[in-house]
Structure formats: C-alpha cells, structure tokens
N, CA, C and O atoms as a printed pandas DataFrame, in Angstrom:
     atom_number atom_name residue_name chain_id  residue_number  x_coord  y_coord  z_coord
0              1         N          MET        A               1   50.986 -113.454  167.823
1              2        CA          MET        A               1   51.568 -114.247  168.898
2              3         C          MET        A               1   50.670 -115.456  169.125
3              4         O          MET        A               1   49.447 -115.333  169.194
4              5         N          ASP        A               2   51.289 -116.616  169.238
5              6        CA          ASP        A               2   50.512 -117.829  169.479
6              7         C          ASP        A               2   50.544 -118.187  170.970
7              8         O          ASP        A               2   51.230 -117.541  171.762
8              9         N          ASN        A               3   49.793 -119.223  171.333
9             10        CA          ASN        A               3   49.696 -119.628  172.741
10            11         C          ASN        A               3   51.053 -119.985  173.340
11            12         O          ASN        A               3   51.333 -119.635  174.486
12            13         N          LEU        A               4   51.899 -120.680  172.574
13            14        CA          LEU        A               4   53.202 -121.094  173.096
14            15         C          LEU        A               4   54.097 -119.888  173.385
15            16         O          LEU        A               4   54.708 -119.817  174.452
16            17         N          ALA        A               5   54.180 -118.947  172.456
17            18        CA          ALA        A               5   54.998 -117.750  172.670
18            19         C          ALA        A               5   54.462 -116.930  173.845
19            20         O          ALA        A               5   55.231 -116.411  174.655
20            21         N          ALA        A               6   53.140 -116.821  173.924
21            22        CA          ALA        A               6   52.531 -116.076  175.032
22            23         C          ALA        A               6   52.802 -116.763  176.364
23            24         O          ALA        A               6   53.109 -116.095  177.351
24            25         N          SER        A               7   52.694 -118.083  176.405
25            26        CA          SER        A               7   52.936 -118.784  177.674
26            27         C          SER        A               7   54.396 -118.657  178.093
27            28         O          SER        A               7   54.682 -118.550  179.285
28            29         N          ASP        A               8   55.326 -118.667  177.140
29            30        CA          ASP        A               8   56.744 -118.449  177.465
30            31         C          ASP        A               8   56.964 -117.056  178.053
31            32         O          ASP        A               8   57.678 -116.894  179.043
32            33         N          ALA        A               9   56.346 -116.060  177.435
33            34        CA          ALA        A               9   56.492 -114.686  177.926
34            35         C          ALA        A               9   55.877 -114.537  179.318
35            36         O          ALA        A               9   56.472 -113.918  180.201
36            37         N          PHE        A              10   54.699 -115.101  179.509
37            38        CA          PHE        A              10   54.065 -115.013  180.829
38            39         C          PHE        A              10   54.866 -115.777  181.882
39            40         O          PHE        A              10   54.946 -115.345  183.032
40            41         N          ALA        A              11   55.451 -116.895  181.503
41            42        CA          ALA        A              11   56.300 -117.639  182.444
42            43         C          ALA        A              11   57.499 -116.782  182.853
43            44         O          ALA        A              11   57.895 -116.778  184.018
44            45         N          ALA        A              12   58.068 -116.063  181.898
45            46        CA          ALA        A              12   59.202 -115.189  182.211
46            47         C          ALA        A              12   58.783 -114.086  183.178
47            48         O          ALA        A              12   59.585 -113.648  184.003
48            49         N          LEU        A              13   57.557 -113.644  183.084
49            50        CA          LEU        A              13   57.064 -112.570  183.957
50            51         C          LEU        A              13   56.488 -113.109  185.265
51            52         O          LEU        A              13   55.951 -112.349  186.071
52            53         N          GLY        A              14   56.601 -114.418  185.473
53            54        CA          GLY        A              14   56.035 -115.047  186.658
54            55         C          GLY        A              14   56.855 -114.874  187.915
55            56         O          GLY        A              14   56.542 -115.484  188.938
56            57         N          HIS        A              15   57.886 -114.068  187.871
57            58        CA          HIS        A              15   58.691 -113.777  189.055
58            59         C          HIS        A              15   58.674 -112.265  189.270
59            60         O          HIS        A              15   58.829 -111.495  188.322
60            61         N          GLU        A              16   58.487 -111.851  190.507
61            62        CA          GLU        A              16   58.323 -110.422  190.777
62            63         C          GLU        A              16   59.525 -109.591  190.329
63            64         O          GLU        A              16   59.348 -108.457  189.884
64            65         N          ASN        A              17   60.748 -110.129  190.437
65            66        CA          ASN        A              17   61.914 -109.368  189.992
66            67         C          ASN        A              17   61.925 -109.182  188.479
67            68         O          ASN        A              17   62.265 -108.105  187.989
68            69         N          ARG        A              18   61.558 -110.217  187.742
69            70        CA          ARG        A              18   61.538 -110.090  186.287
70            71         C          ARG        A              18   60.454 -109.119  185.846
71            72         O          ARG        A              18   60.657 -108.347  184.909
72            73         N          LEU        A              19   59.321 -109.152  186.502
73            74        CA          LEU        A              19   58.261 -108.195  186.193
74            75         C          LEU        A              19   58.731 -106.775  186.500
75            76         O          LEU        A              19   58.487 -105.857  185.717
76            77         N          ALA        A              20   59.396 -106.592  187.625
77            78        CA          ALA        A              20   59.912 -105.263  187.991
78            79         C          ALA        A              20   60.959 -104.784  186.982
79            80         O          ALA        A              20   60.978 -103.608  186.619
80            81         N          ILE        A              21   61.815 -105.680  186.536
81            82        CA          ILE        A              21   62.837 -105.323  185.542
82            83         C          ILE        A              21   62.170 -104.870  184.250
83            84         O          ILE        A              21   62.522 -103.825  183.701
84            85         N          LEU        A              22   61.216 -105.647  183.765
85            86        CA          LEU        A              22   60.552 -105.274  182.522
86            87         C          LEU        A              22   59.823 -103.944  182.664
87            88         O          LEU        A              22   59.900 -103.100  181.772
88            89         N          ARG        A              23   59.132 -103.753  183.751
89            90        CA          ARG        A              23   58.418 -102.483  183.968
90            91         C          ARG        A              23   59.391 -101.314  184.002
91            92         O          ARG        A              23   59.109 -100.259  183.434
92            93         N          PHE        A              24   60.529 -101.488  184.659
93            94        CA          PHE        A              24   61.532 -100.429  184.715
94            95         C          PHE        A              24   62.050 -100.117  183.315
95            96         O          PHE        A              24   62.220  -98.953  182.954
96            97         N          LEU        A              25   62.301 -101.165  182.528
97            98        CA          LEU        A              25   62.813 -100.952  181.172
98            99         C          LEU        A              25   61.762 -100.311  180.271
99           100         O          LEU        A              25   62.104  -99.501  179.409
100          101         N          VAL        A              26   60.513 -100.654  180.452
101          102        CA          VAL        A              26   59.442  -99.988  179.702
102          103         C          VAL        A              26   59.408  -98.514  180.087
103          104         O          VAL        A              26   59.301  -97.648  179.219
104          105         N          GLU        A              27   59.500  -98.227  181.380
105          106        CA          GLU        A              27   59.515  -96.837  181.844
106          107         C          GLU        A              27   60.735  -96.086  181.329
107          108         O          GLU        A              27   60.672  -94.875  181.118
108          109         N          SER        A              28   61.845  -96.792  181.123
109          110        CA          SER        A              28   63.084  -96.164  180.653
110          111         C          SER        A              28   63.039  -95.834  179.167
111          112         O          SER        A              28   63.875  -95.075  178.677
112          113         N          GLY        A              29   62.087  -96.388  178.456
113          114        CA          GLY        A              29   61.947  -96.088  177.037
114          115         C          GLY        A              29   63.034  -96.731  176.198
115          116         O          GLY        A              29   63.735  -97.629  176.664
116          117         N          PRO        A              30   63.178  -96.273  174.958
117          118        CA          PRO        A              30   64.135  -96.881  174.039
118          119         C          PRO        A              30   65.586  -96.717  174.470
119          120         O          PRO        A              30   66.453  -97.447  173.989
120          121         N          GLY        A              31   65.869  -95.779  175.364
121          122        CA          GLY        A              31   67.238  -95.598  175.861
122          123         C          GLY        A              31   67.680  -96.712  176.784
123          124         O          GLY        A              31   68.879  -96.942  176.945
124          125         N          GLY        A              32   66.730  -97.411  177.395
125          126        CA          GLY        A              32   67.032  -98.546  178.259
126          127         C          GLY        A              32   67.843  -98.185  179.490
127          128         O          GLY        A              32   67.879  -97.029  179.914
128          129         N          ALA        A              33   68.494  -99.191  180.056
129          130        CA          ALA        A              33   69.292  -99.020  181.270
130          131         C          ALA        A              33   70.343 -100.117  181.324
131          132         O          ALA        A              33   70.147 -101.215  180.802
132          133         N          ASP        A              34   71.457  -99.798  181.962
133          134        CA          ASP        A              34   72.493 -100.819  182.134
134          135         C          ASP        A              34   72.262 -101.581  183.430
135          136         O          ASP        A              34   71.409 -101.212  184.238
136          137         N          ALA        A              35   73.029 -102.646  183.619
137          138        CA          ALA        A              35   72.842 -103.515  184.788
138          139         C          ALA        A              35   73.113 -102.777  186.094
139          140         O          ALA        A              35   72.451 -103.040  187.098
140          141         N          THR        A              36   74.072 -101.861  186.096
141          142        CA          THR        A              36   74.367 -101.101  187.315
142          143         C          THR        A              36   73.160 -100.292  187.748
143          144         O          THR        A              36   72.813 -100.266  188.929
144          145         N          THR        A              37   72.524  -99.634  186.799
145          146        CA          THR        A              37   71.331  -98.840  187.102
146          147         C          THR        A              37   70.196  -99.733  187.568
147          148         O          THR        A              37   69.546  -99.448  188.573
148          149         N          LEU        A              38   69.958 -100.814  186.837
149          150        CA          LEU        A              38   68.884 -101.738  187.223
150          151         C          LEU        A              38   69.107 -102.295  188.624
151          152         O          LEU        A              38   68.185 -102.334  189.438
152          153         N          SER        A              39   70.322 -102.720  188.897
153          154        CA          SER        A              39   70.643 -103.294  190.199
154          155         C          SER        A              39   70.400 -102.286  191.323
155          156         O          SER        A              39   69.816 -102.624  192.353
156          157         N          ALA        A              40   70.850 -101.051  191.119
157          158        CA          ALA        A              40   70.699 -100.018  192.156
158          159         C          ALA        A              40   69.240  -99.601  192.330
159          160         O          ALA        A              40   68.747  -99.508  193.455
160          161         N          GLU        A              41   68.560  -99.353  191.232
161          162        CA          GLU        A              41   67.177  -98.864  191.298
162          163         C          GLU        A              41   66.201  -99.906  191.826
163          164         O          GLU        A              41   65.244  -99.571  192.524
164          165         N          LEU        A              42   66.444 -101.169  191.492
165          166        CA          LEU        A              42   65.510 -102.231  191.875
166          167         C          LEU        A              42   65.983 -103.032  193.073
167          168         O          LEU        A              42   65.289 -103.935  193.540
168          169         N          ASP        A              43   67.175 -102.696  193.574
169          170        CA          ASP        A              43   67.754 -103.381  194.738
170          171         C          ASP        A              43   67.812 -104.898  194.514
171          172         O          ASP        A              43   67.347 -105.693  195.331
172          173         N          ILE        A              44   68.402 -105.257  193.377
173          174        CA          ILE        A              44   68.581 -106.669  193.025
174          175         C          ILE        A              44   70.082 -106.901  192.865
175          176         O          ILE        A              44   70.751 -106.174  192.130
176          177         N          ALA        A              45   70.605 -107.903  193.545
177          178        CA          ALA        A              45   72.031 -108.234  193.431
178          179         C          ALA        A              45   72.392 -108.504  191.983
179          180         O          ALA        A              45   71.592 -109.062  191.232
180          181         N          TRP        A              46   73.605 -108.105  191.583
181          182        CA          TRP        A              46   74.013 -108.200  190.188
182          183         C          TRP        A              46   73.886 -109.611  189.635
183          184         O          TRP        A              46   73.389 -109.794  188.524
184          185         N          THR        A              47   74.329 -110.618  190.397
185          186        CA          THR        A              47   74.268 -111.994  189.888
186          187         C          THR        A              47   72.822 -112.449  189.683
187          188         O          THR        A              47   72.515 -113.139  188.711
188          189         N          THR        A              48   71.955 -112.066  190.585
189          190        CA          THR        A              48   70.539 -112.389  190.460
190          191         C          THR        A              48   69.941 -111.645  189.274
191          192         O          THR        A              48   69.166 -112.211  188.504
192          193         N          LEU        A              49   70.303 -110.381  189.133
193          194        CA          LEU        A              49   69.827 -109.568  188.026
194          195         C          LEU        A              49   70.216 -110.195  186.689
195          196         O          LEU        A              49   69.398 -110.275  185.772
196          197         N          SER        A              50   71.455 -110.633  186.586
197          198        CA          SER        A              50   71.952 -111.238  185.359
198          199         C          SER        A              50   71.112 -112.460  184.980
199          200         O          SER        A              50   70.746 -112.640  183.819
200          201         N          HIS        A              51   70.818 -113.280  185.959
201          202        CA          HIS        A              51   69.977 -114.473  185.739
202          203         C          HIS        A              51   68.600 -114.066  185.204
203          204         O          HIS        A              51   68.109 -114.653  184.240
204          205         N          HIS        A              52   67.984 -113.070  185.824
205          206        CA          HIS        A              52   66.653 -112.635  185.415
206          207         C          HIS        A              52   66.676 -111.998  184.025
207          208         O          HIS        A              52   65.769 -112.226  183.225
208          209         N          LEU        A              53   67.698 -111.209  183.738
209          210        CA          LEU        A              53   67.810 -110.605  182.411
210          211         C          LEU        A              53   67.946 -111.678  181.333
211          212         O          LEU        A              53   67.344 -111.570  180.264
212          213         N          ASP        A              54   68.732 -112.704  181.613
213          214        CA          ASP        A              54   68.878 -113.802  180.657
214          215         C          ASP        A              54   67.530 -114.456  180.374
215          216         O          ASP        A              54   67.213 -114.768  179.226
216          217         N          HIS        A              55   66.750 -114.658  181.412
217          218        CA          HIS        A              55   65.421 -115.265  181.263
218          219         C          HIS        A              55   64.527 -114.380  180.392
219          220         O          HIS        A              55   63.840 -114.874  179.498
220          221         N          LEU        A              56   64.541 -113.075  180.655
221          222        CA          LEU        A              56   63.723 -112.149  179.878
222          223         C          LEU        A              56   64.186 -112.065  178.427
223          224         O          LEU        A              56   63.369 -111.913  177.519
224          225         N          LYS        A              57   65.486 -112.163  178.212
225          226        CA          LYS        A              57   66.016 -112.149  176.837
226          227         C          LYS        A              57   65.577 -113.399  176.083
227          228         O          LYS        A              57   65.184 -113.313  174.919
228          229         N          ARG        A              58   65.639 -114.549  176.728
229          230        CA          ARG        A              58   65.222 -115.799  176.073
230          231         C          ARG        A              58   63.752 -115.761  175.661
231          232         O          ARG        A              58   63.367 -116.364  174.659
232          233         N          SER        A              59   62.944 -115.058  176.427
233          234        CA          SER        A              59   61.516 -114.978  176.117
234          235         C          SER        A              59   61.211 -113.896  175.082
235          236         O          SER        A              59   60.071 -113.772  174.633
236          237         N          GLY        A              60   62.215 -113.120  174.705
237          238        CA          GLY        A              60   62.026 -112.083  173.698
238          239         C          GLY        A              60   61.477 -110.773  174.222
239          240         O          GLY        A              60   61.140 -109.888  173.435
240          241         N          LEU        A              61   61.379 -110.628  175.543
241          242        CA          LEU        A              61   60.833 -109.402  176.122
242          243         C          LEU        A              61   61.879 -108.306  176.308
243          244         O          LEU        A              61   61.536 -107.127  176.393
244          245         N          VAL        A              62   63.151 -108.692  176.370
245          246        CA          VAL        A              62   64.251 -107.744  176.620
246          247         C          VAL        A              62   65.374 -108.046  175.637
247          248         O          VAL        A              62   65.575 -109.188  175.222
248          249         N          ARG        A              63   66.095 -106.998  175.279
249          250        CA          ARG        A              63   67.261 -107.135  174.402
250          251         C          ARG        A              63   68.410 -106.358  175.029
251          252         O          ARG        A              63   68.192 -105.338  175.683
252          253         N          GLY        A              64   69.627 -106.839  174.829
253          254        CA          GLY        A              64   70.819 -106.143  175.298
254          255         C          GLY        A              64   71.675 -105.736  174.110
255          256         O          GLY        A              64   71.804 -106.486  173.142
256          257         N          ARG        A              65   72.261 -104.542  174.186
257          258        CA          ARG        A              65   73.167 -104.090  173.130
258          259         C          ARG        A              65   74.411 -103.496  173.773
259          260         O          ARG        A              65   74.327 -102.785  174.775
260          261         N          LYS        A              66   75.555 -103.793  173.193
261          262        CA          LYS        A              66   76.828 -103.273  173.703
262          263         C          LYS        A              66   76.916 -101.785  173.406
263          264         O          LYS        A              66   76.597 -101.328  172.309
264          265         N          GLN        A              67   77.358 -101.045  174.414
265          266        CA          GLN        A              67   77.636  -99.622  174.257
266          267         C          GLN        A              67   78.922  -99.353  175.030
267          268         O          GLN        A              67   78.900  -99.115  176.237
268          269         N          GLY        A              68   80.028  -99.395  174.320
269          270        CA          GLY        A              68   81.315  -99.302  174.999
270          271         C          GLY        A              68   81.520 -100.532  175.858
271          272         O          GLY        A              68   81.426 -101.661  175.377
272          273         N          ARG        A              69   81.802 -100.309  177.135
273          274        CA          ARG        A              69   81.996 -101.427  178.071
274          275         C          ARG        A              69   80.693 -101.921  178.687
275          276         O          ARG        A              69   80.653 -102.971  179.329
276          277         N          ARG        A              70   79.645 -101.160  178.487
277          278        CA          ARG        A              70   78.370 -101.498  179.123
278          279         C          ARG        A              70   77.444 -102.227  178.149
279          280         O          ARG        A              70   77.588 -102.126  176.931
280          281         N          VAL        A              71   76.502 -102.956  178.716
281          282        CA          VAL        A              71   75.406 -103.532  177.943
282          283         C          VAL        A              71   74.153 -102.775  178.365
283          284         O          VAL        A              71   73.803 -102.732  179.544
284          285         N          ILE        A              72   73.493 -102.186  177.391
285          286        CA          ILE        A              72   72.257 -101.462  177.649
286          287         C          ILE        A              72   71.094 -102.400  177.341
287          288         O          ILE        A              72   70.995 -102.954  176.246
288          289         N          HIS        A              73   70.229 -102.565  178.317
289          290        CA          HIS        A              73   69.077 -103.456  178.195
290          291         C          HIS        A              73   67.847 -102.611  177.885
291          292         O          HIS        A              73   67.616 -101.573  178.505
292          293         N          THR        A              74   67.074 -103.068  176.926
293          294        CA          THR        A              74   65.842 -102.371  176.557
294          295         C          THR        A              74   64.691 -103.362  176.464
295          296         O          THR        A              74   64.873 -104.537  176.147
296          297         N          ALA        A              75   63.505 -102.847  176.751
297          298        CA          ALA        A              75   62.302 -103.653  176.543
298          299         C          ALA        A              75   62.102 -103.822  175.051
299          300         O          ALA        A              75   62.365 -102.901  174.278
300          301         N          GLN        A              76   61.644 -104.979  174.647
301          302        CA          GLN        A              76   61.264 -105.217  173.254
302          303         C          GLN        A              76   59.793 -104.813  173.140
303          304         O          GLN        A              76   58.890 -105.624  173.343
304          305         N          PHE        A              77   59.583 -103.558  172.815
305          306        CA          PHE        A              77   58.236 -102.996  172.844
306          307         C          PHE        A              77   57.267 -103.719  171.919
307          308         O          PHE        A              77   56.085 -103.841  172.239
308          309         N          ASP        A              78   57.750 -104.201  170.778
309          310        CA          ASP        A              78   56.858 -104.919  169.874
310          311         C          ASP        A              78   56.365 -106.221  170.508
311          312         O          ASP        A              78   55.206 -106.596  170.333
312          313         N          THR        A              79   57.234 -106.905  171.238
313          314        CA          THR        A              79   56.834 -108.149  171.896
314          315         C          THR        A              79   55.894 -107.864  173.071
315          316         O          THR        A              79   54.917 -108.584  173.274
316          317         N          VAL        A              80   56.188 -106.820  173.837
317          318        CA          VAL        A              80   55.319 -106.440  174.961
318          319         C          VAL        A              80   53.934 -106.073  174.426
319          320         O          VAL        A              80   52.918 -106.469  174.997
320          321         N          GLN        A              81   53.900 -105.316  173.329
321          322        CA          GLN        A              81   52.622 -104.931  172.719
322          323         C          GLN        A              81   51.880 -106.160  172.197
323          324         O          GLN        A              81   50.667 -106.272  172.370
324          325         N          ALA        A              82   52.600 -107.075  171.563
325          326        CA          ALA        A              82   51.975 -108.291  171.047
326          327         C          ALA        A              82   51.386 -109.123  172.184
327          328         O          ALA        A              82   50.321 -109.720  172.026
328          329         N          LEU        A              83   52.069 -109.165  173.322
329          330        CA          LEU        A              83   51.564 -109.908  174.480
330          331         C          LEU        A              83   50.279 -109.274  175.008
331          332         O          LEU        A              83   49.316 -109.968  175.335
332          333         N          SER        A              84   50.282 -107.961  175.084
333          334        CA          SER        A              84   49.082 -107.246  175.522
334          335         C          SER        A              84   47.926 -107.463  174.545
335          336         O          SER        A              84   46.792 -107.707  174.958
336          337         N          SER        A              85   48.218 -107.375  173.264
337          338        CA          SER        A              85   47.183 -107.598  172.244
338          339         C          SER        A              85   46.656 -109.021  172.296
339          340         O          SER        A              85   45.465 -109.257  172.098
340          341         N          PHE        A              86   47.553 -109.975  172.564
341          342        CA          PHE        A              86   47.154 -111.372  172.682
342          343         C          PHE        A              86   46.092 -111.530  173.772
343          344         O          PHE        A              86   45.121 -112.266  173.596
344          345         N          LEU        A              87   46.279 -110.845  174.887
345          346        CA          LEU        A              87   45.316 -110.935  175.988
346          347         C          LEU        A              87   43.955 -110.364  175.600
347          348         O          LEU        A              87   42.913 -110.897  175.980
348          349         N          MET        A              88   43.980 -109.283  174.845
349          350        CA          MET        A              88   42.733 -108.597  174.523
350          351         C          MET        A              88   42.096 -109.085  173.217
351          352         O          MET        A              88   40.994 -108.668  172.861
352          353         N          GLN        A              89   42.792 -109.961  172.519
353          354        CA          GLN        A              89   42.276 -110.501  171.261
354          355         C          GLN        A              89   40.911 -111.136  171.505
355          356         O          GLN        A              89   40.736 -111.901  172.454
356          357         N          ASN        A              90   39.987 -110.831  170.684
357          358        CA          ASN        A              90   38.631 -111.377  170.775
358          359         C          ASN        A              90   37.923 -111.004  172.070
359          360         O          ASN        A              90   37.058 -111.736  172.552
360          361         N          CYS        A              91   38.297 -109.863  172.626
361          362        CA          CYS        A              91   37.674 -109.411  173.876
362          363         C          CYS        A              91   36.154 -109.373  173.733
363          364         O          CYS        A              91   35.609 -108.810  172.784
364          365         N          CYS        A              92   35.519 -109.966  174.667
365          366        CA          CYS        A              92   34.066 -109.880  174.852
366          367         C          CYS        A              92   33.240 -110.575  173.777
367          368         O          CYS        A              92   32.038 -110.328  173.686
368          369         N          VAL        A              93   33.845 -111.437  172.958
369          370        CA          VAL        A              93   33.072 -112.100  171.901
370          371         C          VAL        A              93   32.042 -113.072  172.460
371          372         O          VAL        A              93   31.086 -113.423  171.768
372          373         N          ARG        A              94   32.221 -113.502  173.677
373          374        CA          ARG        A              94   31.256 -114.428  174.289
374          375         C          ARG        A              94   30.205 -113.688  175.118
375          376         O          ARG        A              94   29.346 -114.300  175.754
376          377         N          GLN        A              95   30.293 -112.394  175.095
377          378        CA          GLN        A              95   29.360 -111.554  175.847
378          379         C          GLN        A              95   28.059 -111.421  175.065
379          380         O          GLN        A              95   28.092 -111.329  173.838
380          381         N          PRO        A              96   26.913 -111.407  175.747
381          382        CA          PRO        A              96   25.646 -111.220  175.029
382          383         C          PRO        A              96   25.667 -109.936  174.194
383          384         O          PRO        A              96   26.263 -108.937  174.596
384          385         N          ALA        A              97   25.020 -109.972  173.046
385          386        CA          ALA        A              97   25.040 -108.850  172.099
386          387         C          ALA        A              97   24.474 -107.561  172.688
387          388         O          ALA        A              97   24.792 -106.482  172.187
388          389         N          THR        A              98   23.653 -107.632  173.727
389          390        CA          THR        A              98   23.067 -106.425  174.295
390          391         C          THR        A              98   24.054 -105.644  175.149
391          392         O          THR        A              98   23.850 -104.450  175.372
392          393         N          ASP        A              99   25.126 -106.284  175.638
393          394        CA          ASP        A              99   26.136 -105.605  176.447
394          395         C          ASP        A              99   27.157 -104.982  175.503
395          396         O          ASP        A              99   27.833 -105.694  174.760
396          397         N          THR        A             100   27.272 -103.652  175.529
397          398        CA          THR        A             100   28.153 -102.980  174.583
398          399         C          THR        A             100   29.409 -102.407  175.230
399          400         O          THR        A             100   30.299 -101.941  174.520
400          401         N          GLN        A             101   29.503 -102.430  176.551
401          402        CA          GLN        A             101   30.668 -101.865  177.215
402          403         C          GLN        A             101   31.626 -102.963  177.643
403          404         O          GLN        A             101   31.221 -104.091  177.923
404          405         N          LEU        A             102   32.910 -102.608  177.690
405          406        CA          LEU        A             102   33.892 -103.535  178.242
406          407         C          LEU        A             102   33.628 -103.723  179.721
407          408         O          LEU        A             102   33.154 -102.797  180.379
408          409         N          PRO        A             103   33.924 -104.902  180.268
409          410        CA          PRO        A             103   33.714 -105.123  181.696
410          411         C          PRO        A             103   34.565 -104.183  182.530
411          412         O          PRO        A             103   35.705 -103.889  182.174
412          413         N          GLN        A             104   34.022 -103.718  183.622
413          414        CA          GLN        A             104   34.723 -102.842  184.541
414          415         C          GLN        A             104   35.203 -103.641  185.746
415          416         O          GLN        A             104   34.668 -104.709  186.044
416          417         N          GLY        A             105   36.214 -103.119  186.438
417          418        CA          GLY        A             105   36.723 -103.769  187.638
418          419         C          GLY        A             105   35.708 -103.764  188.751
419          420         O          GLY        A             105   34.740 -103.004  188.718
420          421         N          GLU        A             106   35.925 -104.604  189.729
421          422        CA          GLU        A             106   35.049 -104.662  190.885
422          423         C          GLU        A             106   35.151 -103.363  191.668
423          424         O          GLU        A             106   36.241 -102.798  191.759
424          425         N          PRO        A             107   34.060 -102.868  192.235
425          426        CA          PRO        A             107   34.137 -101.666  193.057
426          427         C          PRO        A             107   35.033 -101.892  194.270
427          428         O          PRO        A             107   35.074 -102.981  194.843
428          429         N          ALA        A             108   35.740 -100.847  194.639
429          430        CA          ALA        A             108   36.663 -100.940  195.787
430          431         C          ALA        A             108   35.932 -100.824  197.087
431          432         O          ALA        A             108   36.550 -100.881  198.150
C-alpha cells in the first residue's frame, strides 16, 4: 500500500459512522451484513448508511455482493490488513539500538 491509497482509506475512516460500519463488518466476518442489519444495529438512517457504504466501497475497504434481493456488505480484509501493516511498516527504525521493546501506551 502506498501513501495515496493509505490516505484515501484513512479519509474514508475519518467519519465516526464509517468507522463504526467497518468495525461492525469486520466483527461480522466473511458473512458480512445487509443494509437493514447495519442500519438497525448502528442506528444509522438508511439513506445516510448508503452514502457511507458508497464511500467505504470507493476506498476499497468494503465490498457489496448481491444475494437474492439483498446486498451483503463485507469488509475487504486484505485491504484492512494492508492498511494496518502500512502503519506498522518500519516500526521503531528510528529508535536507538539499545531499546528493544515496542513503545507502550501512556499509563492510565
């Protein structure tokens, strides 16, 4: 994944509803979910949901497939994984050689 593809994907995830949709679809696994389920579970109006799904599809994070009268939406796991790998690529290469552990979060 290059910087342009990553920035497009991150831009698509820059809205809380789109992030929630993608997370729900990741949780749903390869079976995905239809718009009725997404709308009900995430409390997003259908027209708004449709707009967000289109945005996620354009960025390559979500795919829709016809199943009878319904469209089943699934996360594109390879793209989600590539985005995650892009973030961690070259992790800690600028860290002094004596530090061998990954950085930890701030204490709560």
